[in-house]
C-alpha positions as CSV (number, residue, x, y, z in Angstrom):
1,M,0.0,0.0,0.0
2,E,1.5,3.3,-1.1
3,R,1.7,6.0,1.7
4,L,1.9,9.7,1.2
5,L,4.8,12.0,2.3
6,M,2.8,14.5,4.5
7,I,4.5,17.6,5.7
8,S,2.6,20.2,7.6
9,S,3.6,23.7,6.3
10,D,2.0,25.3,9.3
11,C,2.5,24.1,12.9
12,H,3.1,26.1,16.1
13,A,5.3,25.7,19.1
14,G,6.2,27.6,22.2
15,A,7.4,27.1,25.7
16,P,5.4,27.8,28.8
17,M,6.1,31.5,29.3
18,E,8.2,31.2,32.4
19,R,10.6,28.8,30.7
20,Y,11.8,31.5,28.4
21,R,13.6,33.2,31.3
22,D,16.7,31.1,30.8
23,Y,16.9,32.0,27.1
24,L,16.8,35.7,27.7
25,D,19.9,37.8,27.9
26,P,20.6,38.4,31.6
27,Q,19.7,42.1,31.6
28,F,16.1,41.3,30.6
29,R,15.4,38.6,33.2
30,K,14.3,40.9,36.0
31,P,12.0,43.0,33.7
32,F,10.6,39.7,32.4
33,D,9.8,38.5,35.9
34,E,7.9,41.7,36.6
35,W,6.1,41.6,33.3
36,L,5.2,37.9,33.7
37,V,3.4,38.4,37.0
38,N,1.3,41.3,35.8
39,T,-1.3,39.1,34.2
40,E,-4.0,41.8,34.5
41,Q,-2.1,44.3,32.4
42,R,-1.3,41.6,29.8
43,D,-4.9,40.5,29.5
44,A,-6.1,44.1,29.2
45,R,-3.7,44.9,26.5
46,R,-4.7,41.8,24.5
47,R,-8.3,42.9,24.8
48,E,-7.3,46.3,23.3
49,F,-6.0,44.6,20.3
50,F,-8.4,41.8,19.7
51,G,-11.5,42.8,21.6
52,G,-11.5,39.6,23.7
53,G,-10.4,36.0,23.6
54,I,-10.0,34.5,20.1
55,Y,-11.9,31.3,20.9
56,S,-15.3,31.0,22.5
57,E,-15.7,29.3,25.8
58,E,-17.9,26.6,24.1
59,S,-15.4,25.7,21.4
60,Q,-12.5,25.8,23.9
61,A,-14.5,23.4,26.1
62,D,-15.1,21.0,23.2
63,Y,-11.5,21.1,22.3
64,D,-10.4,20.4,25.9
65,D,-12.6,17.3,25.8
66,E,-10.7,15.8,22.8
67,Q,-9.0,12.6,23.8
68,A,-5.6,13.8,22.5
69,V,-5.8,17.0,24.6
70,K,-7.1,15.3,27.7
71,A,-4.1,13.0,27.6
72,G,-1.8,15.9,28.6
73,G,-3.1,19.3,27.7
74,I,-1.2,20.9,24.9
75,S,2.2,20.0,26.2
76,G,3.1,19.0,22.6
77,C,3.6,22.7,22.1
78,W,7.0,22.3,23.9
79,D,7.6,18.6,24.5
80,P,9.3,17.3,21.4
81,E,8.7,13.7,22.1
82,R,5.0,14.1,22.7
83,R,4.9,16.4,19.7
84,I,6.4,13.9,17.3
85,R,4.0,11.1,18.6
86,E,0.9,13.3,18.0
87,L,2.1,14.4,14.6
88,E,2.8,10.8,13.5
89,A,-0.6,9.7,14.8
90,D,-2.0,12.4,12.5
91,G,0.1,11.1,9.6
92,C,2.7,13.9,9.5
93,V,6.4,13.1,9.1
94,G,7.7,16.7,9.0
95,E,6.6,20.2,10.0
96,V,7.3,23.9,9.5
97,I,7.2,25.5,12.9
98,F,5.9,29.0,13.7
99,P,5.6,30.7,17.1
100,G,2.8,30.5,19.6
101,G,1.1,27.2,20.4
102,S,-1.2,29.2,22.6
103,M,-1.3,32.7,24.1
104,D,0.4,31.2,27.1
105,T,3.3,30.0,25.0
106,A,3.8,33.1,22.9
107,P,7.3,34.6,22.8
108,P,8.4,36.8,25.7
109,F,6.9,40.2,25.7
110,H,4.7,39.0,22.8
111,A,7.7,39.7,20.6
112,G,7.8,39.5,16.8
113,L,4.7,41.5,15.8
114,M,6.5,45.0,15.6
115,V,3.7,46.2,17.8
116,D,4.8,47.6,21.2
117,M,1.7,46.2,22.9
118,F,3.1,46.9,26.4
119,G,5.1,50.1,25.8
120,L,8.4,48.4,26.6
121,G,10.5,49.6,23.6
122,P,12.1,47.9,20.6
123,E,14.9,46.4,22.7
124,Y,12.4,44.1,24.4
125,D,11.0,43.0,21.1
126,L,14.4,42.0,20.0
127,A,15.2,40.3,23.4
128,G,11.9,38.3,23.3
129,S,12.5,37.3,19.7
130,R,16.0,36.1,20.4
131,A,14.9,34.1,23.4
132,Y,12.2,32.4,21.3
133,N,14.6,31.7,18.5
134,R,17.1,30.1,20.9
135,W,14.5,27.9,22.5
136,L,13.1,26.9,19.1
137,A,16.6,26.0,17.7
138,E,17.1,23.8,20.8
139,M,13.8,22.0,20.3
140,C,14.3,21.5,16.6
141,Q,17.6,19.7,17.2
142,T,15.6,16.8,18.8
143,H,14.3,15.8,15.4
144,P,16.3,17.9,12.9
145,D,15.4,15.9,9.8
146,R,11.7,16.5,10.5
147,S,11.6,20.1,11.8
148,A,12.0,23.3,9.9
149,G,11.8,26.1,12.5
150,V,11.0,29.7,11.4
151,A,13.0,32.4,13.2
152,L,11.5,35.7,14.3
153,I,13.1,38.8,12.8
154,T,12.8,42.4,14.2
155,L,13.2,45.4,11.9
156,D,14.5,48.4,14.0
157,D,18.1,47.7,13.1
158,I,18.6,45.9,9.8
159,D,22.2,45.0,10.5
160,V,20.9,43.1,13.5
161,A,18.2,41.5,11.5
162,V,20.8,40.3,8.9
163,A,22.9,38.9,11.7
164,E,19.9,37.1,13.2
165,A,19.1,35.5,9.8
166,R,22.7,34.3,9.5
167,W,22.6,32.9,13.1
168,A,19.3,31.1,12.3
169,R,20.8,29.3,9.4
170,E,24.0,28.4,11.4
171,V,22.0,26.8,14.2
172,G,19.7,24.9,11.9
173,L,16.5,27.0,11.7
174,R,16.2,26.2,8.0
175,G,12.5,27.1,7.9
176,G,13.5,30.7,7.1
177,V,12.4,33.9,8.8
178,L,9.1,35.4,9.8
179,I,8.8,39.1,9.0
180,P,6.1,41.1,10.8
181,C,3.0,41.9,8.8
182,S,3.2,45.5,10.2
183,T,6.4,47.6,10.4
184,G,5.0,49.8,13.2
185,S,6.4,53.3,12.8
186,L,9.1,52.2,10.4
187,P,8.9,52.5,6.6
188,F,7.0,49.7,4.9
189,Y,8.6,47.0,2.8
190,N,9.1,49.1,-0.4
191,H,11.8,51.1,1.4
192,P,15.5,50.4,0.4
193,R,16.5,50.0,4.1
194,Y,15.4,46.3,3.9
195,E,17.5,45.4,0.9
196,P,20.3,43.8,3.1
197,L,17.7,41.5,4.7
198,W,16.3,40.3,1.4
199,S,19.8,39.8,0.1
200,V,20.9,37.6,3.0
201,C,17.7,35.5,2.8
202,E,18.3,35.0,-0.9
203,E,21.9,34.2,-0.3
204,L,21.2,31.6,2.4
205,A,18.1,30.2,0.8
206,L,16.0,31.2,3.8
207,P,12.3,31.6,2.8
208,V,10.7,34.9,3.9
209,H,7.3,34.4,5.5
210,T,4.2,36.3,6.6
211,H,1.7,34.6,8.8
212,G,-2.0,35.4,9.4
213,G,-2.9,36.9,12.7
214,G,-0.5,39.8,13.0
215,G,-0.3,43.3,11.6
216,A,-3.8,44.5,12.2
217,P,-4.2,47.7,14.4
218,P,-5.7,47.6,17.9
219,Y,-9.4,47.6,17.6
220,G,-10.2,48.4,21.2
221,D,-12.3,46.4,23.7
222,H,-15.5,47.4,22.0
223,P,-18.5,45.6,20.5
224,G,-17.6,43.8,17.3
225,S,-13.8,44.2,17.7
226,L,-13.1,40.5,17.6
227,G,-15.1,40.0,14.4
228,I,-13.4,43.0,12.8
229,F,-10.0,41.6,13.6
230,L,-10.9,38.1,12.3
231,S,-12.3,39.7,9.1
232,E,-9.2,41.8,8.4
233,A,-6.3,39.8,9.7
234,S,-5.7,37.9,6.5
235,W,-5.6,41.0,4.4
236,F,-2.9,42.5,6.6
237,A,-0.9,39.3,6.4
238,H,-0.7,39.2,2.6
239,R,-0.3,43.0,2.2
240,P,3.5,42.7,2.1
241,F,3.2,40.6,-1.1
242,T,1.8,43.8,-2.8
243,F,4.9,45.7,-1.7
244,F,7.3,43.0,-2.8
245,V,5.8,42.9,-6.2
246,W,5.5,46.6,-7.1
247,S,8.7,47.7,-5.4
248,G,10.8,45.2,-7.3
249,V,12.0,43.0,-4.4
250,F,11.2,39.9,-6.6
251,E,12.9,41.5,-9.6
252,R,16.1,42.3,-7.7
253,H,16.2,39.0,-5.8
254,P,15.0,36.3,-8.3
255,Q,16.1,33.4,-6.0
256,L,14.2,34.7,-3.0
257,K,11.3,32.5,-1.8
258,F,8.3,34.2,-0.3
259,V,5.7,32.2,1.6
260,M,2.2,33.4,2.8
261,T,0.9,31.1,5.5
262,E,-2.5,30.7,7.2
263,Q,-4.1,33.6,5.4
264,G,-6.3,31.7,2.9
265,A,-5.6,31.0,-0.7
266,T,-8.8,31.7,-2.7
267,W,-8.0,35.5,-2.8
268,I,-4.9,34.8,-5.0
269,P,-6.3,34.4,-8.5
270,A,-8.4,37.6,-8.3
271,S,-5.6,39.6,-6.8
272,L,-3.1,38.5,-9.5
273,K,-5.7,39.3,-12.2
274,Q,-6.1,42.7,-10.8
275,F,-2.4,43.3,-10.5
276,D,-1.7,42.1,-14.0
277,G,-4.4,44.4,-15.3
278,L,-2.7,47.4,-13.7
279,Y,0.6,46.2,-15.1
280,E,-0.8,46.0,-18.6
281,Q,-2.6,49.4,-18.7
282,A,-0.8,51.9,-20.8
283,M,-1.6,54.8,-18.5
284,F,0.3,53.1,-15.7
285,T,3.5,52.3,-17.7
286,H,5.6,54.3,-15.2
287,A,4.5,52.0,-12.3
288,K,6.2,49.0,-14.0
289,Q,9.3,50.6,-15.5
290,H,11.6,48.6,-13.1
291,L,9.7,45.3,-13.5
292,S,10.5,42.8,-16.3
293,L,7.7,40.4,-15.4
294,K,4.0,40.6,-14.7
295,P,2.9,40.3,-11.0
296,S,1.5,36.8,-11.7
297,E,4.8,35.7,-13.2
298,Y,6.7,36.8,-10.0
299,F,4.2,34.8,-8.0
300,A,4.7,31.8,-10.2
301,R,8.5,32.0,-10.0
302,Q,9.0,32.8,-6.3
303,C,5.9,32.5,-4.1
304,F,4.2,29.7,-2.2
305,V,1.1,29.5,0.0
306,G,1.0,27.7,3.4
307,A,-2.6,26.8,2.8
308,S,-3.5,25.7,6.3
309,F,-6.3,23.2,6.7
310,M,-7.2,23.4,3.0
311,G,-10.9,22.9,2.2
312,T,-12.9,21.9,-0.8
313,E,-12.9,25.5,-2.2
314,E,-9.1,25.8,-2.2
315,A,-8.9,22.3,-3.7
316,A,-11.3,23.3,-6.5
317,M,-9.2,26.4,-7.3
318,R,-5.9,24.5,-7.2
319,H,-5.1,25.0,-10.9
320,E,-5.9,28.7,-10.7
321,I,-3.7,29.2,-7.7
322,G,-1.1,26.6,-8.8
323,V,-0.8,23.0,-7.7
324,D,2.9,23.6,-7.3
325,K,2.3,26.6,-5.1
326,L,0.0,25.1,-2.4
327,M,1.4,23.5,0.8
328,W,-1.1,21.9,3.1
329,G,-0.8,22.6,6.9
330,S,-2.6,21.1,9.9
331,D,-2.0,24.2,12.2
332,Y,-1.1,21.8,15.0
333,P,-2.0,22.3,17.9
334,H,-4.4,25.1,17.3
335,L,-8.1,24.8,17.8
336,E,-9.1,25.8,14.3
337,G,-6.7,23.3,12.6
338,T,-7.2,19.7,11.5
339,W,-5.3,17.9,14.3
340,P,-6.2,15.3,15.6
341,H,-8.7,14.6,12.7
342,T,-6.4,15.2,9.8
343,A,-7.3,11.9,8.0
344,Q,-10.9,12.9,7.7
345,A,-10.1,16.5,6.8
346,L,-7.9,15.3,3.9
347,K,-10.6,13.0,2.6
348,D,-13.1,15.8,2.6
349,A,-10.8,18.3,1.0
350,F,-9.1,16.1,-1.7
351,A,-11.9,13.7,-2.7
352,G,-11.6,13.2,-6.4
353,V,-8.3,15.1,-6.8
354,P,-5.7,13.1,-8.8
355,G,-3.1,11.4,-6.7
356,D,-0.1,13.2,-8.1
357,E,-1.6,16.5,-7.3
358,V,-2.5,15.4,-3.7
359,R,1.2,14.3,-3.3
360,A,2.4,17.7,-4.3
361,M,0.1,19.7,-2.0
362,V,0.4,17.6,1.1
363,G,4.2,17.1,1.1
364,R,6.2,17.3,-2.1
365,N,6.0,21.1,-2.5
366,A,7.0,21.7,1.2
367,A,9.9,19.3,0.9
368,G,11.2,21.3,-2.0
369,V,10.8,24.7,-0.3
370,Y,12.2,23.8,3.1
371,G,14.8,21.1,2.1
372,F,13.2,18.1,3.7
373,D,14.9,14.9,2.4
374,P,12.2,12.4,1.1
375,V,14.7,9.6,1.1
376,R,15.6,10.0,4.7
377,L,12.0,10.4,5.6
378,A,10.8,7.3,3.6
379,P,11.0,4.9,6.5
380,V,8.8,7.2,8.6
381,V,6.4,7.6,5.7
382,D,6.1,3.9,5.3
383,R,5.2,3.6,9.0
384,V,2.8,6.5,9.6
385,G,1.9,8.2,6.3
386,P,-1.8,8.2,5.2
387,S,-2.8,5.8,2.4
388,A,-2.7,7.2,-1.1
389,D,-5.8,5.1,-1.7
390,A,-7.9,7.3,0.6
391,F,-8.3,9.9,-2.2
């Protein structure tokens, strides 16, 4: 029976907040202790941004009743051995890891968003990002062939960002870097100040990512704020793509890989059609004078979509988006993801899709982007991979 190589392009990990203390530079440990105990302030600031908790009490209760969760909470967020068991039980042999298994395992000071949620200053954003990256690098070493960790990058000092990208590659965080969806008070991504960062990522073959959930402004603790945030978060997440296209980042860095994760995929064909239409209009010739390709051609050459928990709609549009562009993700261990029911979710999404296309979207594309070795993973695939006959 043939089994599928399945790699989740979107998983999440993080330590219980107090464990990050040992990964912080010493001068930040006392401020971290003070920040950690001030739960009332942290909760209030979160409400200012999101308008309340992301998940309803009812859905959280249902999730807590799941057998896999009851067996030990969500300790798979930070316990690499439990994590690998749960991923294998779900059919996954490899994963791309983003921060934040839960709000309680987010990076210190909620770093990495380029939003000074607590008024601490950019040095705390950098300190929290570095602490998370150190912890993640250590966790990924437990199963290095099966883990592609994505490092957090801050933007206040581009020389520091470049050094952090080089460090990430040296310690094995081959998943690439996660850039904030918002640049705060700094210039946005069409500014030349970011060129050294794009250059080093191209040089080191580090994919540049944006991920859904960051970049939106604070909506206040008011009626409807959570719904507004949920409605707009994906738009903010793929907004950097617009800047990369029109500012010529893809033109100047033709080997750079750009990945948009957990922000949907059905928006892509319409956006590319719109962008190409602008490109081809004679009245806007000056907007494309430094671009040798149409926006859709840059997307085809350099971009990928971490299409978390793909559904039937994305599967139906796979040729419009690009079968070779789509990378399935389980979003483990998040509540809205497919874990621990991935087998059924895959059957629902890919029923009737040709087997070779399924193979590309659930694993082969991710293996190519992130450098997973299918030969080394083959024994694990034979043991835990889902049956290709299921589709």
